[in-house]
N, C-alpha and C positions, 0 to 999 in steps of 0.2 A: 310654269311647268315646261320642261324640255320635251322633246319628241319621245323620249323614253318614259315619260311620266314622272320624272323626278322634279321636285320643286327647285326653282332657281333662287339663289340668295338675293335679297334686296341689298344693294350697295348702300352704305351710309349716306352718300350724296343723294341717292334717289330718295331715301327716307326724309332727309332734310329738306329737299326741294318740295316734296309732296306735303310735308308738315307745314312748311311756310305758306304754301298755297291754301291749304285748308284753314290755317289760323288767320291768314289775311282775309280770306273770304268770309269767315265768321265775324271778324272785326268790321269789315265793310258792311256786312249785313246789319250788325247792331247799329252802326253809325247811320245807315240808311233809314232804319226805323226811327232813330232819334231825329234825323233831319225832317222826315215826313211828319212826325208828330209835332215837332217844333213849329213847322210851317202851318199845320192845320190848327194849332191852338194858340201859340204865343205870337205868331206873326200875322194872323188874320186881323185885318184892320190896321196893321202897322206898315204893310207893304202893299203896293198896288197889285191888282189882279194879275197883271202880266208877270210880275216878279214872283208871285206865289205859284203861277203856272210853271215857271222855270224850276223852282224848288221841287214841285211835284214831279216834273219830268225827270229831274236829276235823281231824286230819291228812288223813283220807280226803276230807272235804268241801273242804279247802283245796287238795288236789291236783287234784280234779275241776274246781274253779272257777278254779284257776290256768290250766288248759288252756282253759277257757271264756274267760277274760280274754285269752289269747293269740289265740284264734279271733276275738274281737270286734275286737282290734287289727288283725289281718290283713284281716278283712272291711272295716274302715274304710279301710285302705290301698287295697283293690280297688274298693270301692263306698262312698265317703264318705257318711255320713248322721248326722243327729242321733241316730237310734235306736241306731246302732252305738256312738256315744260314750256314750250313756245306759246302754247295756248294760254297757260296760266299767266305768263308774262304779259301777253297781249291784253288779257282781261284786266289785269291789275293796272297797266299803263292806260288802257282805254278808259277805265273808270276815273282815273286821276285826271286825264285830259278832258274827257267829255263832261262828266258830272262836275268835276272841279270848276271848269269854266262856266257852266250853267249856274252853279252856286254863287260864284264870284259876280257874274252878271246880275243875278237877282239882288245882290247887295250893293249894287252901284258901281261895279268895276267899269272901266272904259269899254265901250261897245267893240273896239278893235280886238279885245280879248276873245270875242265870240269866234274869231277865226281859228282858235285852237280846238273848238268843239268838233269840227269835221275830222281833224287828225285823230281825236279820241274815237270817233265813230268808225273810222277805218280800222283802228286797232281792235275795236270790239268785233267787227266783222272778221278780221284776220284771226282773232281768237276762236271764233266759232268754226272757221274753216280748218284751222290747225287741229281743233278738237275732233272734227270729222275725219281728218287725215289720220290722226292718231288711232282712232277706232278702226278705220278701214285697213290701215297698214299693219297694225299690231305693234308688238314690242320690237325694239332694235337695240343695237349695241352703242348707239351714239348718245351718251348721257351728257 
C-alpha cells in the first residue's frame, strides 16, 4: 500500500523470487522429514550414535530453516525488500552448507569437510538478521 492507501503492484520478479523461496522451503521441509525419518528407522543400528546425532541435528536445522525460508518468501510477497530476498538466499545457502556438511560427515565424508559447517551457520545467522532488518525497515525499491 502507498501512503494514499492504494495497493502497489507486485513486480513479476518479486513474485518469482518469493515463489522460489516458498517452494524451496517446502521442498527442504519435505526432505528434512525424510532425512529424520530415514535416520530414525532405516539407519538405526547401521550408523554409529555419533553419525545418527549428526543426521538428527542436520534434519532439525533443515526443518527450522525451511520454515524460515517460507516466511522470508511470504514476507517478500507482502512487503518486497532486498533484505527479504537476502534473508531467503542466506537461509537456502546456509542449509546447503551447514546441513549438507553434517549429512556428508554422518555418511563418512572426510572430517575436513566439517570446516564448511561454520560457514553455513554464519549464513543461517545472517538470514535471521536480514529477516529482522526486512521487517524493521519495511519495503524498499531495491529489488
